[in-house]
C-alpha positions in Angstrom: 0.0 0.0 0.0 2.9 2.3 0.6 3.9 2.4 -3.1 0.3 3.2 -4.1 0.1 6.0 -1.5 3.3 7.5 -2.8 1.9 7.3 -6.3 -1.1 9.2 -5.1 1.2 11.9 -3.9 2.8 12.0 -7.3 -0.5 12.1 -9.0 -1.6 15.1 -6.9 1.7 16.9 -7.6 1.2 16.3 -11.4 -2.4 17.5 -11.3 -1.4 20.6 -9.3 1.4 21.4 -11.7 -0.9 20.9 -14.7 -3.4 23.3 -13.1 -0.7 25.9 -12.5 0.5 25.5 -16.1 -3.1 25.9 -17.4 -3.8 29.1 -15.5 -5.2 32.0 -17.6 -4.9 35.3 -15.8 -8.3 36.6 -16.9 -10.0 33.4 -15.6 -8.0 33.3 -12.3 -8.7 36.9 -11.6 -12.4 36.2 -11.7 -12.2 32.7 -10.1 -10.2 32.8 -6.9 -11.3 29.4 -5.9 -9.4 27.8 -8.7 -6.1 29.3 -7.7 -6.6 28.6 -4.0 -7.7 25.0 -4.7 -4.6 24.4 -6.8 -2.4 25.5 -3.9 -4.3 23.2 -1.6 -3.6 20.3 -3.9 0.0 20.7 -3.1 -0.8 20.9 0.6 -2.8 17.7 0.4 0.0 15.9 -1.4 2.5 17.1 1.2 0.3 15.9 4.1 -0.1 12.5 2.5 3.6 12.2 1.9 4.4 13.3 5.4 1.9 10.7 6.8 3.4 7.9 4.7 6.9 9.0 5.6 5.7 9.0 9.3 6.7 12.6 10.1 5.6 12.8 13.8 5.0 16.6 13.7 2.2 16.0 11.2 0.8 12.8 12.7 0.6 14.5 16.1 -2.1 16.8 14.7 -3.6 14.6 12.0 -3.6 11.2 13.8 -6.2 9.7 11.5 -3.5 9.6 8.8 -1.5 7.1 10.8 -3.9 4.3 9.9 -4.8 2.8 6.5 -8.4 3.5 7.3 -7.7 7.2 7.8 -5.5 7.4 4.7 -8.3 5.6 2.7 -10.9 8.1 3.7 -8.5 11.0 3.1 -7.8 9.8 -0.4 -11.5 9.3 -1.2 -12.2 12.8 0.0 -9.4 14.3 -2.1 -10.4 12.2 -5.1 -14.0 13.6 -4.7 -12.6 17.1 -4.5 -10.6 16.9 -7.7 -13.3 15.1 -9.7 -13.7 17.0 -13.0 -15.5 15.6 -16.1 -14.1 18.2 -18.4 -10.4 17.7 -17.7 -9.5 14.1 -18.5 -6.3 14.1 -16.4 -8.2 15.2 -13.3 -10.9 12.7 -14.0 -8.4 9.8 -14.2 -6.5 11.0 -11.1 -9.7 11.3 -9.2 -10.7 7.7 -10.1 -7.2 6.5 -9.1 -7.2 8.3 -5.7 -10.7 7.0 -4.9 -9.6 3.4 -5.9 -6.5 3.5 -3.8 -8.5 4.9 -0.9 -10.9 2.0 -1.1 -8.0 -0.4 -1.4 -6.5 1.2 1.8 -9.7 0.6 3.7 -10.0 -3.0 2.5 -6.3 -3.6 3.3 -6.9 -2.3 6.8 -9.7 -4.8 7.3 -7.6 -7.7 6.2 -4.6 -6.7 8.2 -6.6 -6.7 11.5 -7.1 -10.5 11.2 -10.8 -10.2 11.7 -13.8 -10.8 9.4 -13.6 -8.1 6.7 -17.4 -7.9 6.5 -17.6 -6.9 10.1 -14.8 -4.5 9.7 -16.5 -2.7 6.8 -19.9 -2.6 8.5 -18.6 -1.1 11.7 
């Protein structure tokens, strides 16, 4: 799962870079959300990388990123945020992040040595 999580960091960095490259000053001036969200994509990637690299300063405040369950929900949330049907790269990255997030949750259930159905149902 570690390699998949690092690949999600890379995917976020690539999406953020592509969004920065695609900026048009006239559109950004009118749409501040787009520029702020692009910066947050880099922050989200950095947080995921820090959690995967086990930086304790970050995990102290974001303890949910220490578990596969938390990383899975985090990736699903980020994937839902970057979902865009118009931009194909963001669409694919969104699908990939959500898939890896679901895989993290399922892997957490199997690593606990308990019935996965009970784990998923609470």
